[in-house]
C-alpha positions as CSV (number, residue, x, y, z in Angstrom):
1,M,3.9,-24.2,-21.4
2,E,2.1,-21.2,-22.8
3,Q,-1.4,-22.3,-23.9
4,R,-3.3,-21.1,-26.9
5,Q,-6.4,-19.5,-25.7
6,K,-9.7,-21.0,-26.9
7,Q,-13.2,-19.5,-26.7
8,F,-16.4,-21.4,-25.8
9,S,-19.2,-20.8,-28.3
10,L,-23.0,-21.1,-28.1
11,W,-22.7,-23.3,-31.2
12,Y,-21.3,-26.1,-29.0
13,F,-24.6,-26.2,-27.1
14,L,-26.7,-26.1,-30.2
15,A,-24.7,-29.0,-31.7
16,A,-25.1,-31.1,-28.6
17,I,-28.9,-30.5,-28.5
18,A,-29.2,-31.4,-32.2
19,I,-27.3,-34.7,-31.7
20,M,-29.5,-35.5,-28.7
21,L,-32.7,-35.0,-30.7
22,A,-31.4,-37.1,-33.6
23,I,-30.5,-40.0,-31.3
24,Q,-33.9,-39.9,-29.6
25,N,-35.7,-40.0,-33.0
26,L,-33.4,-42.7,-34.3
27,F,-33.8,-45.2,-31.4
28,F,-37.1,-44.2,-29.8
29,G,-39.0,-42.7,-32.7
30,P,-42.1,-44.2,-34.4
31,H,-41.7,-47.6,-36.2
32,A,-45.2,-47.6,-37.8
33,A,-47.5,-45.2,-39.7
34,N,-49.8,-43.1,-37.7
35,L,-53.5,-43.5,-38.5
36,S,-56.4,-41.7,-37.2
37,Y,-59.0,-43.8,-35.3
38,S,-61.6,-43.1,-38.0
39,E,-59.2,-44.4,-40.7
40,F,-58.5,-47.5,-38.6
41,K,-62.3,-48.2,-38.3
42,T,-62.7,-47.8,-42.1
43,L,-59.9,-50.2,-42.8
44,L,-61.3,-52.6,-40.2
45,R,-64.8,-52.7,-41.7
46,A,-63.2,-53.2,-45.2
47,G,-61.4,-56.3,-43.9
48,K,-57.9,-54.9,-44.4
49,V,-56.7,-55.4,-40.8
50,S,-54.8,-58.7,-40.4
51,D,-54.0,-58.7,-36.7
52,L,-53.9,-56.3,-33.8
53,T,-52.3,-55.7,-30.4
54,L,-54.4,-53.8,-28.0
55,E,-52.4,-51.7,-25.5
56,E,-53.5,-49.4,-22.8
57,R,-53.1,-46.2,-24.8
58,A,-52.5,-47.4,-28.4
59,I,-53.6,-49.9,-31.0
60,R,-50.9,-51.5,-33.1
61,G,-51.4,-53.7,-36.0
62,K,-50.8,-54.8,-39.6
63,L,-52.7,-54.2,-42.8
64,R,-53.1,-56.4,-45.9
65,P,-51.4,-54.4,-48.7
66,E,-54.0,-55.3,-51.4
67,G,-56.8,-52.9,-52.2
68,L,-55.9,-50.0,-50.0
69,E,-56.4,-47.5,-52.7
70,G,-59.4,-45.3,-52.1
71,L,-59.6,-46.2,-48.4
72,V,-56.7,-43.9,-47.3
73,S,-55.1,-40.9,-48.9
74,K,-52.1,-41.2,-51.2
75,E,-49.8,-39.6,-48.6
76,K,-50.9,-42.0,-45.9
77,L,-50.5,-44.9,-48.4
78,E,-46.9,-43.8,-49.1
79,E,-46.3,-43.6,-45.4
80,L,-47.7,-47.1,-44.8
81,K,-45.4,-48.6,-47.5
82,K,-42.3,-47.5,-45.4
83,F,-43.1,-49.8,-42.6
84,G,-43.2,-53.6,-42.8
85,Q,-42.3,-56.1,-45.5
86,G,-45.4,-57.4,-47.2
87,E,-47.7,-56.1,-44.4
88,H,-48.0,-52.5,-43.6
89,R,-47.6,-51.6,-39.9
90,F,-49.7,-48.9,-38.3
91,V,-50.4,-47.4,-34.9
92,T,-53.4,-45.4,-33.7
93,V,-54.5,-43.9,-30.5
94,R,-57.0,-46.0,-28.5
95,V,-60.2,-44.3,-27.7
96,D,-63.1,-45.4,-25.5
97,D,-65.0,-47.7,-27.9
98,P,-67.2,-50.4,-26.2
99,T,-68.1,-52.1,-29.5
100,L,-64.5,-52.5,-30.8
101,V,-64.1,-56.1,-29.5
102,Q,-67.4,-57.1,-31.1
103,E,-66.4,-55.6,-34.4
104,L,-63.0,-57.4,-34.3
105,E,-64.7,-60.7,-33.6
106,A,-67.2,-60.1,-36.4
107,S,-64.4,-59.3,-38.9
108,K,-62.4,-62.4,-37.6
109,V,-59.4,-60.3,-36.8
110,R,-56.8,-61.9,-34.6
111,F,-56.1,-59.6,-31.7
112,T,-54.2,-59.8,-28.4
113,G,-53.9,-57.6,-25.4
114,Q,-50.5,-56.3,-24.1
115,L,-49.5,-54.5,-20.9
116,E,-47.4,-51.5,-21.8
117,N,-44.0,-51.4,-20.2
118,T,-42.3,-48.0,-21.0
119,W,-39.8,-47.6,-18.2
120,L,-36.8,-48.9,-20.2
121,P,-37.4,-46.8,-23.4
122,T,-38.1,-43.8,-21.2
123,L,-35.0,-44.3,-19.2
124,L,-32.8,-44.8,-22.2
125,S,-34.3,-41.9,-24.0
126,W,-33.0,-39.6,-21.3
127,I,-29.9,-41.3,-20.0
128,L,-28.3,-42.0,-23.4
129,P,-28.6,-38.4,-24.7
130,A,-27.5,-37.1,-21.3
131,L,-24.3,-39.3,-21.5
132,I,-23.6,-38.0,-25.0
133,F,-24.2,-34.4,-23.9
134,F,-21.8,-34.6,-21.0
135,G,-19.3,-36.4,-23.1
136,L,-19.4,-33.6,-25.6
137,W,-19.2,-31.1,-22.8
138,G,-16.1,-32.7,-21.4
139,F,-14.5,-32.9,-24.8
140,F,-15.1,-29.2,-25.6
141,M,-13.9,-28.2,-22.1
142,K,-10.8,-30.2,-22.6
143,R,-10.2,-28.5,-25.9
144,M,-10.6,-25.1,-24.2
145,G,-7.9,-26.0,-21.8
146,A,-10.1,-25.7,-18.7
147,A,-9.4,-27.5,-15.5
148,S,-10.6,-31.1,-15.6
149,G,-12.6,-30.8,-12.4
150,V,-12.3,-30.6,-8.6
151,L,-9.4,-33.1,-8.6
152,E,-7.2,-30.4,-10.4
153,I,-7.7,-27.8,-7.6
154,G,-4.5,-28.8,-5.8
155,K,-2.4,-28.5,-9.0
156,S,0.1,-25.7,-9.3
157,K,-1.0,-22.7,-11.4
158,A,2.6,-21.9,-12.4
159,K,3.2,-20.8,-16.0
160,V,6.2,-22.6,-17.4
161,Y,8.3,-20.8,-19.9
162,M,11.2,-22.3,-21.7
163,E,14.3,-20.2,-22.0
164,K,13.4,-18.8,-25.5
165,Q,9.9,-18.0,-24.4
166,T,10.9,-15.5,-21.7
167,G,12.2,-13.2,-24.5
168,V,14.4,-11.3,-22.0
169,T,18.1,-11.2,-21.5
170,F,20.4,-9.0,-19.5
171,A,20.8,-6.8,-22.6
172,D,17.1,-5.8,-22.0
173,V,17.8,-4.7,-18.4
174,A,19.5,-1.4,-17.8
175,G,20.2,1.0,-14.9
176,I,20.7,-1.7,-12.3
177,D,24.2,-2.9,-12.9
178,E,24.9,-3.9,-9.3
179,A,21.8,-6.2,-9.2
180,K,22.8,-7.7,-12.6
181,G,26.2,-8.5,-11.2
182,E,24.7,-10.3,-8.2
183,L,22.4,-12.4,-10.3
184,M,25.1,-13.2,-12.9
185,E,26.5,-15.7,-10.3
186,I,23.2,-17.6,-10.4
187,V,23.4,-17.8,-14.2
188,E,26.9,-19.0,-14.0
189,F,26.0,-21.7,-11.5
190,L,23.1,-23.0,-13.7
191,K,25.4,-23.0,-16.7
192,T,28.6,-24.4,-15.1
193,P,27.8,-25.8,-11.7
194,E,31.1,-27.8,-11.5
195,R,33.0,-24.5,-11.2
196,Y,31.5,-23.9,-7.8
197,R,31.1,-27.5,-6.6
198,R,34.8,-28.3,-7.0
199,L,35.7,-26.1,-4.0
200,G,32.8,-27.2,-1.9
201,G,30.7,-24.1,-2.4
202,K,26.9,-24.2,-2.4
203,I,24.7,-21.9,-4.4
204,P,22.1,-19.9,-2.4
205,K,18.8,-21.7,-2.3
206,G,16.7,-18.6,-2.7
207,V,17.2,-15.0,-4.1
208,L,14.8,-12.3,-2.9
209,I,14.6,-9.2,-5.1
210,V,13.2,-6.2,-3.3
211,G,12.5,-2.7,-4.6
212,A,9.9,-0.1,-5.3
213,P,7.1,-0.9,-7.8
214,G,8.3,-0.5,-11.4
215,T,12.0,-0.9,-10.8
216,G,12.3,-4.1,-12.9
217,K,12.1,-7.0,-10.4
218,T,10.1,-9.3,-12.6
219,L,12.0,-8.3,-15.7
220,L,15.3,-9.1,-13.9
221,A,14.1,-12.6,-12.9
222,K,13.0,-13.4,-16.5
223,A,16.4,-12.1,-17.7
224,V,18.1,-14.6,-15.4
225,A,16.1,-17.5,-16.9
226,G,16.7,-16.3,-20.4
227,E,20.5,-16.0,-19.8
228,A,20.7,-19.4,-18.1
229,G,18.7,-21.2,-20.7
230,V,16.5,-23.1,-18.3
231,P,12.8,-23.6,-17.7
232,F,11.2,-20.7,-15.8
233,F,8.2,-21.3,-13.4
234,S,6.4,-18.0,-13.0
235,L,3.5,-17.4,-10.6
236,S,2.2,-14.9,-8.1
237,G,2.0,-15.3,-4.3
238,S,-1.8,-15.0,-4.5
239,D,-2.0,-18.1,-6.8
240,F,-1.4,-20.3,-3.8
241,V,-4.1,-19.0,-1.5
242,E,-7.7,-20.2,-2.0
243,M,-10.8,-20.4,0.2
244,F,-10.5,-24.2,0.5
245,V,-8.4,-25.5,3.3
246,G,-5.2,-27.3,2.2
247,V,-5.3,-26.2,-1.4
248,G,-2.4,-23.8,-1.1
249,A,-0.1,-26.3,0.6
250,A,-1.0,-28.9,-2.1
251,R,-0.1,-26.4,-4.8
252,V,3.3,-25.7,-3.1
253,R,4.0,-29.5,-3.1
254,D,3.0,-29.9,-6.7
255,L,5.1,-26.9,-7.8
256,F,8.3,-28.3,-6.2
257,A,7.5,-31.8,-7.6
258,Q,7.3,-30.3,-11.1
259,A,10.4,-28.3,-10.6
260,Q,12.4,-31.4,-9.6
261,T,11.4,-33.1,-12.8
262,K,12.6,-30.2,-15.0
263,A,15.8,-29.4,-13.1
264,P,17.8,-27.3,-13.6
265,C,15.2,-24.6,-13.5
266,I,14.1,-21.4,-11.8
267,I,11.0,-20.9,-9.7
268,F,9.9,-17.3,-9.5
269,I,7.2,-16.2,-7.0
270,D,6.1,-12.6,-7.7
271,E,4.5,-10.5,-4.9
272,L,5.8,-12.8,-2.2
273,D,4.2,-10.7,0.5
274,A,0.8,-12.1,-0.4
275,L,2.0,-15.5,0.8
276,G,4.9,-14.8,3.1
277,K,3.4,-12.3,5.6
278,A,4.6,-12.7,9.1
279,R,2.6,-15.4,10.9
280,G,0.4,-14.6,13.8
281,V,-0.5,-11.2,12.4
282,G,-4.2,-10.8,11.6
283,G,-4.9,-14.5,11.6
284,V,-8.1,-16.3,12.7
285,M,-8.2,-18.5,15.8
286,G,-4.6,-17.9,16.8
287,G,-3.3,-17.3,13.3
288,H,-3.7,-20.9,12.0
289,D,-5.5,-20.0,8.7
290,E,-5.0,-21.2,5.2
291,R,-2.4,-18.7,4.3
292,E,-0.2,-19.7,7.2
293,Q,-0.5,-23.4,6.3
294,T,0.6,-22.5,2.8
295,L,3.6,-20.6,4.2
296,N,4.6,-23.5,6.5
297,Q,4.5,-25.8,3.5
298,L,6.7,-23.4,1.5
299,L,9.2,-23.3,4.4
300,A,9.3,-27.1,4.6
301,E,9.8,-27.5,0.9
302,M,12.6,-25.0,0.8
303,D,14.3,-26.9,3.6
304,G,13.7,-30.3,1.8
305,F,15.0,-29.8,-1.7
306,N,18.7,-29.9,-2.8
307,T,20.2,-27.1,-4.9
308,E,22.7,-29.6,-6.4
309,K,19.9,-30.5,-8.8
310,G,19.8,-26.9,-10.0
311,V,16.5,-25.7,-8.7
312,I,16.8,-22.0,-7.8
313,I,13.9,-20.1,-6.1
314,M,13.6,-16.4,-6.8
315,A,11.0,-14.1,-5.4
316,A,10.1,-10.4,-5.6
317,T,8.3,-8.0,-3.2
318,N,8.0,-4.4,-2.4
319,R,7.1,-5.1,1.2
320,P,10.1,-6.8,2.7
321,E,9.4,-5.4,6.2
322,I,6.3,-7.6,6.6
323,L,7.8,-10.9,5.5
324,D,8.1,-13.7,8.0
325,P,11.6,-13.9,9.5
326,A,11.7,-17.6,8.8
327,L,11.7,-16.9,5.1
328,L,14.7,-14.6,5.3
329,R,17.1,-16.7,7.3
330,P,20.1,-18.4,5.7
331,G,19.2,-21.7,4.0
332,R,16.0,-20.2,2.5
333,F,16.2,-16.8,0.9
334,D,19.9,-16.5,1.4
335,R,20.6,-13.6,-1.0
336,H,18.8,-10.3,-1.0
337,V,19.1,-8.0,-4.0
338,A,17.8,-4.5,-3.6
339,L,16.7,-2.4,-6.6
340,D,16.7,1.3,-5.9
341,R,15.3,4.0,-8.1
342,P,17.8,4.5,-10.9
343,D,20.2,7.4,-10.8
344,L,20.9,9.9,-13.6
345,K,23.2,7.5,-15.5
346,G,20.8,4.6,-14.9
347,R,17.8,6.6,-16.2
348,E,19.7,7.4,-19.4
349,Q,20.6,3.8,-19.9
350,I,17.0,2.8,-19.4
351,L,15.8,5.4,-21.9
352,R,18.2,4.1,-24.5
353,V,16.8,0.6,-24.1
354,H,13.2,1.7,-24.6
355,A,14.2,4.2,-27.3
356,K,15.4,1.4,-29.6
357,Q,11.7,0.6,-30.4
358,V,10.9,4.1,-31.6
359,T,12.1,6.5,-34.3
360,L,13.9,9.4,-32.7
361,S,14.7,12.8,-34.2
362,P,18.5,13.6,-34.2
363,E,17.8,16.6,-31.8
364,V,16.6,14.3,-29.0
365,D,18.9,14.4,-26.0
366,L,18.3,11.4,-23.8
367,A,20.7,12.8,-21.2
368,A,18.7,15.9,-20.8
369,I,15.5,13.9,-20.5
370,A,17.1,11.7,-17.8
371,A,18.0,14.9,-15.9
372,R,14.4,16.0,-16.0
373,T,13.0,12.7,-14.7
374,S,14.5,12.5,-11.2
375,G,12.6,9.9,-9.2
376,F,11.3,8.0,-12.3
377,V,11.6,4.2,-12.2
378,G,12.0,1.9,-15.2
379,A,8.2,1.5,-15.7
380,D,7.8,5.3,-15.6
381,L,10.5,5.8,-18.2
382,A,9.0,3.1,-20.5
383,N,5.7,4.9,-20.2
384,L,7.4,8.2,-21.0
385,V,8.9,7.0,-24.2
386,N,5.6,5.4,-25.2
387,E,3.6,8.6,-24.5
388,A,6.1,10.7,-26.5
389,A,5.7,8.3,-29.5
390,L,1.9,8.5,-29.3
391,L,2.0,12.3,-29.2
392,A,4.3,12.4,-32.2
393,A,2.1,9.9,-34.1
394,R,-1.0,11.9,-33.2
395,K,0.6,15.0,-34.8
396,G,1.6,13.1,-37.9
397,K,5.3,13.4,-37.4
398,N,7.9,11.1,-38.9
399,A,10.0,11.0,-35.8
400,V,9.7,11.7,-32.1
401,E,11.1,15.1,-31.2
402,M,12.3,16.7,-28.0
403,A,9.0,18.7,-27.8
404,D,7.1,15.5,-27.7
405,F,9.2,14.3,-24.7
406,D,8.6,17.7,-23.0
407,S,4.8,17.3,-23.4
408,A,4.9,13.7,-22.2
409,I,6.8,14.7,-19.1
410,D,4.3,17.4,-18.4
411,R,1.4,15.0,-18.8
412,I,3.0,12.4,-16.5
413,V,4.1,14.8,-13.8
414,A,1.3,17.4,-13.8
415,G,-1.6,15.6,-15.5
416,L,-3.5,16.0,-18.8
417,E,-3.8,19.5,-20.1
418,K,-7.3,20.9,-19.6
419,K,-7.8,23.0,-22.7
420,T,-11.6,23.3,-22.1
421,R,-11.2,24.7,-18.6
422,V,-11.7,28.5,-18.9
423,M,-10.6,30.6,-15.9
424,N,-11.9,34.1,-15.4
425,P,-9.3,36.9,-15.6
426,K,-9.1,37.4,-11.9
427,E,-8.3,33.7,-11.2
428,K,-5.8,33.6,-14.0
429,E,-4.0,36.7,-12.6
430,T,-3.9,35.0,-9.2
431,V,-2.4,31.8,-10.6
432,A,0.1,33.8,-12.6
433,Y,1.4,35.7,-9.5
434,H,1.3,32.5,-7.5
435,E,3.6,30.6,-10.0
436,A,5.7,33.7,-10.5
437,G,6.3,33.8,-6.7
438,H,7.5,30.1,-6.7
439,A,9.8,30.7,-9.7
440,L,11.3,34.0,-8.4
441,V,12.1,32.6,-4.9
442,A,13.6,29.5,-6.5
443,E,15.9,31.7,-8.6
444,S,16.8,33.8,-5.5
445,R,18.0,30.8,-3.4
446,P,21.4,29.4,-4.1
447,Q,20.6,25.9,-2.8
448,A,17.3,25.6,-4.8
449,D,16.9,23.7,-8.1
450,R,16.8,25.9,-11.2
451,V,13.5,26.6,-12.8
452,L,12.9,24.9,-16.1
453,K,9.4,25.9,-17.0
454,I,6.5,27.9,-15.6
455,S,2.9,27.3,-16.8
456,I,-0.5,28.6,-15.9
457,I,-2.4,26.1,-18.1
458,P,-4.7,23.9,-15.9
459,R,-3.7,20.3,-15.7
460,G,-4.9,17.2,-14.0
461,V,-7.7,17.3,-11.5
462,A,-6.9,20.4,-9.4
463,A,-3.6,21.9,-10.7
464,L,-4.2,25.4,-12.1
465,G,-0.5,25.9,-12.9
466,Y,2.9,24.6,-12.0
467,T,6.5,25.5,-11.8
468,Q,8.9,22.8,-12.9
469,Q,12.4,22.7,-11.5
470,L,15.4,20.8,-12.9
471,P,17.7,19.2,-10.4
472,T,21.4,19.8,-11.2
473,E,22.3,16.3,-9.9
474,D,20.9,13.3,-8.0
475,R,21.0,14.1,-4.3
476,Y,21.0,11.5,-1.5
477,L,21.8,13.9,1.4
478,L,20.3,17.3,2.0
479,R,21.7,19.9,4.4
480,K,19.6,22.1,6.6
481,T,20.3,25.2,4.4
482,E,19.0,23.3,1.4
483,L,15.8,22.2,3.2
484,L,15.2,25.8,4.3
485,D,15.6,27.0,0.7
486,R,13.1,24.3,-0.4
487,L,10.7,25.6,2.4
488,D,11.0,29.1,1.0
489,V,10.2,27.9,-2.5
490,L,7.1,26.1,-1.3
491,L,5.8,29.3,0.4
492,G,6.7,31.6,-2.5
493,G,3.3,31.3,-4.2
494,R,1.2,31.9,-1.1
495,V,3.3,35.0,0.0
496,A,3.1,36.4,-3.5
497,E,-0.7,36.4,-3.3
498,E,-0.6,38.1,0.1
499,L,1.9,40.8,-1.2
500,V,0.0,41.6,-4.4
501,F,-3.6,41.2,-3.6
502,G,-3.7,41.6,0.2
503,D,-5.7,38.4,0.3
504,V,-5.1,34.6,-0.1
505,S,-6.7,31.8,-2.1
506,T,-7.2,28.1,-1.8
507,G,-4.6,27.4,-4.5
508,A,-1.8,27.0,-2.0
509,R,-3.3,24.0,-0.2
510,D,-0.9,21.5,-1.5
511,D,2.1,23.8,-1.0
512,L,1.2,24.4,2.6
513,Q,0.8,20.7,3.2
514,R,4.2,19.9,1.8
515,A,5.8,22.8,3.7
516,T,4.2,21.6,6.9
517,D,5.4,18.0,6.4
518,L,8.9,19.2,5.6
519,A,9.1,21.4,8.6
520,R,7.8,18.7,10.9
521,H,10.3,16.2,9.5
522,M,13.1,18.6,10.2
523,V,12.1,18.9,13.8
524,T,11.0,15.3,14.6
525,Q,13.1,13.1,12.4
526,Y,16.2,15.0,11.3
527,G,17.1,16.7,14.7
528,M,17.4,20.2,13.1
529,S,15.8,22.1,15.9
530,E,18.1,23.9,18.3
531,H,15.5,24.0,21.0
532,L,14.7,20.3,21.0
533,G,18.2,19.1,20.3
534,L,19.3,15.8,18.7
535,A,16.3,13.7,19.8
536,T,13.9,12.2,17.3
537,F,10.2,11.9,18.2
538,E,8.5,10.0,15.4
539,E,9.3,6.9,13.5
540,P,9.1,7.0,9.7
541,R,5.5,6.5,8.8
542,T,5.9,5.0,5.3
543,P,6.9,1.5,4.2
544,L,10.4,1.0,2.8
545,F,9.5,1.0,-0.9
546,L,5.9,2.3,-1.0
547,N,4.9,5.9,-0.7
548,V,1.8,5.2,1.3
549,P,1.2,6.1,5.0
550,A,1.4,3.3,7.5
551,P,-0.7,3.1,10.7
552,Q,1.0,5.4,13.3
553,G,1.7,3.9,16.7
554,P,1.1,5.5,20.0
555,R,3.0,8.8,20.8
556,E,6.0,8.2,22.9
557,Y,6.6,11.7,24.2
558,S,4.8,14.1,26.6
559,E,2.3,16.8,25.9
560,R,4.9,19.4,26.8
561,T,7.2,18.0,24.1
562,A,4.3,17.9,21.6
563,E,3.7,21.6,22.3
564,A,7.4,22.3,21.8
565,I,7.3,20.4,18.5
566,D,4.3,22.5,17.3
567,D,6.1,25.7,18.3
568,E,9.2,24.8,16.4
569,V,7.3,23.8,13.3
570,T,5.3,27.1,13.5
571,K,8.6,29.1,13.9
572,L,10.2,27.4,10.9
573,L,7.2,28.3,8.7
574,A,7.0,31.8,10.1
575,D,10.7,32.5,9.5
576,A,10.4,31.1,6.0
577,R,7.4,33.4,5.3
578,S,9.3,36.4,6.5
579,R,12.3,35.6,4.3
580,V,10.2,35.1,1.2
581,R,8.2,38.3,1.8
582,D,11.5,40.2,2.0
583,T,12.7,38.7,-1.2
584,L,9.5,39.4,-3.2
585,T,9.2,42.9,-1.8
586,T,12.7,43.7,-2.9
587,R,12.1,42.1,-6.4
588,R,8.5,43.3,-6.8
589,S,9.1,44.7,-10.3
590,T,10.5,41.5,-11.5
591,L,7.5,39.6,-10.0
592,D,5.1,41.9,-11.8
593,A,7.0,41.5,-15.1
594,L,7.1,37.7,-14.8
595,A,3.3,37.5,-14.0
596,K,2.5,39.7,-17.0
597,L,4.6,37.5,-19.2
598,L,2.8,34.4,-18.0
599,L,-0.6,36.1,-18.6
600,E,0.5,36.8,-22.2
601,K,2.2,33.4,-23.1
602,E,0.8,31.1,-20.5
603,V,4.1,29.1,-20.6
604,V,7.5,30.6,-19.9
605,D,10.5,28.4,-20.6
606,R,14.1,28.7,-19.3
607,A,15.3,30.9,-22.1
608,A,12.5,33.5,-21.6
609,L,13.1,33.5,-17.9
610,D,16.8,34.2,-18.4
611,R,16.0,37.1,-20.6
612,L,13.6,38.5,-18.1
613,L,16.0,38.1,-15.2
614,G,18.9,39.5,-17.2
615,A,21.0,36.3,-16.8
616,P,22.8,34.6,-19.7
617,S,20.8,31.7,-21.2
618,A,22.2,28.3,-20.3
């Protein structure tokens, strides 16, 4: 259940210390008035002492109450009256006085000696407050919701949400209709299991949701729990793994035991790759480490429980390629649901879901925004709507306008605008011709995406300008002619600098890197080299859903082939450079005009570009 968070305060410590001191004073404080030794001798000589007990370090006794006025101060007399009934009790520190016994005998005072035994009061004075202190500590820690000690270390850390607490249904999930359809069967089974059991069918034990980060894997799992109306156990794969041996396996057992008591329910393990990585890879002493023991226990529990009770296991990961094969076999995670990046229609649906929370101007066209956000996932689109709303609020607007979405897209794609970065006129002119080269080549190639906006305003860390293109549609296959046109567009800025200034700058570094990668992929992975034929020479270097490079294995071709690959890549880039140079030379006047317009306005939109090129505005 969701716990209310409590904070520990320093006042708890102060209260505990105050209680300890009060108890110590109550039980082990003084039970007699304190007299100085000189006051004691004065009272002794005046015959006011009735009897005494001589201890090793103190003298305790009683005083006759009559006639004490004038012998001690009024304050001390009031203190004496507090102790004893009829006879006032007192205590004084014993000093080295050889004549004391003689004076006691002369005054006929009854006195006794006593051996001081202080071990019990001393022991109790420390043990009793300590017990009270730790009792208060345990009480406050329990109030804080903290773990009750080492014995709780093997308990599951799963957060249990009831169906109303997830707050998510399929109405909140958009752009992944196929995945929703797959998981609707799970919902139907949890609601009406008899419909499937009457024909002997068995529901899959586990559902694995795979997809790129931000595509809505966790959101989809919560929507299943919200639609089915059952408890939802949510935890991460890293919650099982601890430094103590056996803790992860114990938590797995405890999780499944709790789930059986709350059936029907859903167990959701996020980031399964933290727990389910293939065994024997990177382990210690043959791979038998704590993580693998936890994985073995998970495999055993998935084999041992019965889905007829209505316990469904769901998991999410963006690294399915590293999962242990035993997790993916039938009988464990039977069903795999893949979430791809949303297409044009899906992005528009996602934008409509998130736009319900903000006030939009009537001019906002979500379809146009979806067209400009190719490659965005659900999390990116949610961030886009939020950034646009923040920009509109910052400007004091009553509704979010299309211009706010334009600025938000520029900020997400190109970075924050650097208004304080001032370039000298020569650098600004170089950037203007560079971006004009990109745009002019893109407009000259029939297979290239149309230019939407050109800017020479610095953004992000190193971007001094950018040319934004608008894809006409989502593409899943690219022909060789289309790739060659993209290669030309990438080299347009560098060639424009060569043509105009007779020199080059460092501004084309990212363009050259992307152009080189594209040309190498065409040769080594796509079989688009006439000289090398249809063979491929490199495996894809990135994981399935993550845009990060993976360790590259040993090269499986000869040095002669490697030289041929390099020659083909160089030839592709040289041919592209030649084509781009011819285009920009032919349209040099248009290049100069576009660069001049950029220097004047800094940002050129599609309408201004159409006027410059003499084309009808779209």
